C-alpha angles and dihedrals in degrees: 000000000000089000092055093052090050091058096047099046128084135205093270093062103053097139091055091050091051091051093055095044096053121083138157127224100224091188087074097044098147136047088243091060092046089051090054089049091053091051091048092050092052093047092049090052092051091047091049093050097049125197096296096054092041089056090052090050092058108272111183118244115227109228103220091052125062093204108031124100135169141205126191142199132193121232134182132212131164095350090309128113122219133188119215117197127192115205115197141162121238088222109033098175120122134024129299110260115226099231103027107147092211093063122117116241093254092046090054094045099047105019095240132138117201113022146163128235121192119186138159118264095242136123093268097036092216137099114244095182113083097206090050093051092049092048092049092049091049091053091053092046092052092047092050091047090053088052092047087236124154095200114136114234128207135194122196112231143176122017115354093231092060094061090217123171142178120202148167137205131190111220096191128279095325114045140033123197121210126198134202132171131182138168134217111203099179142019095030109188112254090234092060092054090072131066092237093059092045091052092052090048090058094045091051089066094068107016127077112270092228092063122104100237093199092059097047131070124224128184101235125168111223134192127167138189121197122190122203127186131198117238110261118242089233094050111144090223090060090053092051090047093055092047091049093051090048092053092046090054091059101266128127118252116251132191094223108106092189089089086076116083114255124221092244099044090119095045118106095239093056089090088068107027143352114240123212110247104258091201097068093184147316121264118205120198118198118192131198112194141175098023124150113208123194105174142024090244089066089055090052090054092047091053089061093048120114119248086238087074092063118113094229137030117194123187120214117184114211104218112186116256091213088086091101101125097242113144092228093060099036126084112182146088093292095061092047093046088054089054090049090055088053089052090051090053090055096043092083091070096079140041100219135027091240089065091070092054102036114101094205096056109113120229095031098094092103092054093048093053096049102035128060125215111221116246117263092247091062092048091048091052092051092048091052090053092049096045099035116151121249096024110150127194115241093200128300095230098046097089098032125113117236090250095044094098090062087073112074098224134104130286115269097249095042122112096249094047090052090048090053094049090048090051091055090063098038105110109307093328094253124161094255093053090048092049095051091046092048093051091053091043092056091047089055091049090052091049089055089054097045093046093042091239118158112258105241123232091018128100113242094208142032131062128318111262102229092186090072128077120281095252091056090049090051092049091048090051090049091051089054091048090052090050090051090048091052090051091051090049091051092049090049093052091046090054092047090053094056123088096251095019097127096054092043092053092048091048094048093047091050092049091048093048093046093048094048098093121158106243123210120261113283136187104271134155121262106241131169113261097197093073125072113263117257133182088265096055094093117053092320092293113184095192103053113132127232115290108234139094126283128246129229091260092058093082107099132160118248109260093212098044124095095191122084090217091073103079118163111223132176097015118166094189142287118311101231114270094333115133132195113257099229105032102031090229127139114273115240125207111228130225105250136194121261115258113258114263122239133202125218096266090050089055090050091051088050093053091047090052090050089055090048094051093044094212108083094185095052092045092047089055089051091052094046098042093100091057091047092047090051093048092050092050091050092047091052091050092050093044108033094180096045124125131207092267090057091055091050092049090053102035103033112016090174090070093056113083120197126209121268091254090062099042092080091057119091111271120222095187095267138057110275133193126207101185143358090260089066093054128148099034112246108240146100143214120275119260095260092050094046096050117117112264094018108179094218089059090047091053089047091054092049097044114099123218102262130143117232092255091063097043127099107262115259089221112060101206094192095053095044094045093053091049090052093048090049090053092050093047096048102035114137114250096239091049090053094046093048091056091042092054093051093045094044094052091047096045093045091050091047089051093052090043089068090064117118109227103156099263096286106184096214091052094048091049090050092052092049090051091048093058093049091047092049092048090053097044095044095049094092089062090063092056095047091237097139130106135176112291094002126146088258090066090054089050089054090051089051092051090051088055090051089048089053092054092053091045091054093049091047092051090052092046091051093048093049091047091055094047095047103037091136095043108043092164090064094050090048092051093049094046093047090053092048092044091054089048096046099040090065090058099045110124120203098192129089088264114054126229101239101170119151104342099178109129122198127177133169121193124179113233115229120227094253090051097053095086091052092051091044091055089060089068098076114192110270120245123240091257091053096051107028092108094047121092107214095214106123098074127210092096121189110206089328095314117121117208115272088219134011122203123190134179119199118186137175123200128200136177114244096218119085100008139088093267093070111024091148100040119138119263113275094020106133117154136145114234135178102255098174130027129171126185116197125188128171153093134238089287103045141020134199122192128188119185130188122187127188116205139168106245 
């Protein structure tokens, strides 16, 4: 009609056109009716879309539930704004289970599935005015009735903390269900603390008030859930209990809680920090289902029943939600390693470690203001722990992981590894704290050398482990030098104590000094000096004697010699059937000196010198001439009548060639003789040994006859020790920090690797992967390819994040293992569930992906496991339970439930009773006419009631 008037009108008749276009819908005369219409329109749209389309349009998933979503719409009425939310399940088939953990609060309270909630958009989100709440609920009920919808609708009322609601639901043309929930937070009546009183409360909702409930029987369905929780190790009541017992025993109270044993006292990381127990406790849920109760006396008996009589036991581990990876909330190796990486990034700003401590150094003002140097007393205490007397190594490799050697650091128990771990916990592990600690550390090392004190935590013998970092190699070399120095001091004092000790020492020193001539370079094999000498060190000799010094009893006269000048000294025994060429005497193998040890940088210098000389063989002979000179002198002393050819036959059999007639005979690695007719053995020197001017022969001619015990040591402990100390005192900061980072990661991982976690496969696999990842990410530090702010620094920060993930998982695994020692299958199931949950949230970047870190797991306890779980609930002490009123019953080893939840319900058939006087013929169905959900403890009580009636 308006459209027709628009076509017939012209521009001169605008008022008439306006009059025909305008109309009023008198069916929506008031704002209240328009508000109902708006609600109806929104509900019709949601009903038309259905769950699938609502999900496509961006319905919000509710976290606690796996199947519940919601959509919302904003509405206005009388200058007020409201928000209406529709909660629905993507799969709405089936019936709501009573104790399903995925249920929404309203679903649990009232037993509904899809529902509406309408609330004002205010700070509290509830309606405090009773007439307004009733009017709002009526508007929603009318709108749903117009839509022919059976959705229940709820309105929050009263104080927000009470979680109170009123609601309504149309159940078709016959019934209407009304809902109401309220909460008592204090002064709960004593009667309502017991099952008997709660039963009578429910019966009072449908029975006449004048009835004696104890004398009547009512068919009431009953189900109950009781939740118990173990007492946390860090419970304040436990702390007070310990203090009280200490005072009662005659001690004085102290505020230090460290006197109480911690849960991780026997864990390997407890030497460095105390971790908060990630498994805060164990919750046990016991469920009674399917019971029909007829009287309050039955409820009184049920209150005295043991939890062991419950149909179901469900275990719920309470894993702390503070495991979020943030540095502020994390105390462990990972956080300190991250700080050490920051210190490495700043170490490039100075040339020497003293620059970070010196107050006169320009350009360091920023560092001094932001970083604190630890007080001397703290540093002294750490040094005393590091250099404590009597510390013995239990074996470097004992605590190491199989992949630990792939990381070029230091063994866990070594001195440098312990220094690195101590540095992690010194202050906030800044570069200034590390520098001051390092300076004092080197001073202590020098004191050990100057005072000939054994270097603790380092082996004083053996070979240099070139797979470790250079600082560890230097300290191992220094420990050997100190050991050599101590031996020399003991020998000196022994000589002084003898009658002619002084003259003997002077004579021996003079002989050793005179005989120590520097021979010319000779052709000598290039052998590694960092390994202990063996008979195969020199041209695969099978007859080389042991390489150590002689004793005083080793001086024996030659049995075949008639001259007193031929005295055999330093003999280690006869070399099989070998005989000397000229004298026809048995050949003796000499005691020889150990080859000098070499660190990694000494090997590199050696290789560089080889490249500079161009002839590796000639230079190798030059480097090894001192060893050859010493061996020849020892051989001469053990075999006074030996010639150069004898030495070659013993030392380098490959350079002794036999005649053709002897080549067919079996060779035993040395020239043999069967009878006097075959003497002397037919053979000759090799071509290189028989050349004119052969350097080996020249060294032989220059070498005096001296046993190893009288020779000048090949390793000069004083010279090597001073070189090592100079290196430690002048090391560049970034070189020190690079080795500290490698060693700290390795030592921290080796420490955690000692944790007992019950052999969980996922955990062991994660640890194996961590070592391989660290070895790969730390490799650039070994090549000195880092610089301040480089990508390598970011890689180190990433690896510290990965380390933190493994450390968290390991802490949880250790805690579960201790709590379920008698039920390893339960700890494995819990850890597997948490591992699957946590592995999806592991970030590998420098900033972790925290996300939603709430973990929830429910595991049903089998009958044979109940006793094990029950034993975890140790009886509480008086100090732990003095405030608790044990009034709820159903105690488990003295523990009352932390919460008790009960559902009462009454079912009736709608045909033939007052609930359905006007029902259609043939309609006969059982419905839940009354339902009451009760949740509470002895201190609070929440009640939710739903009543179905025929209106």
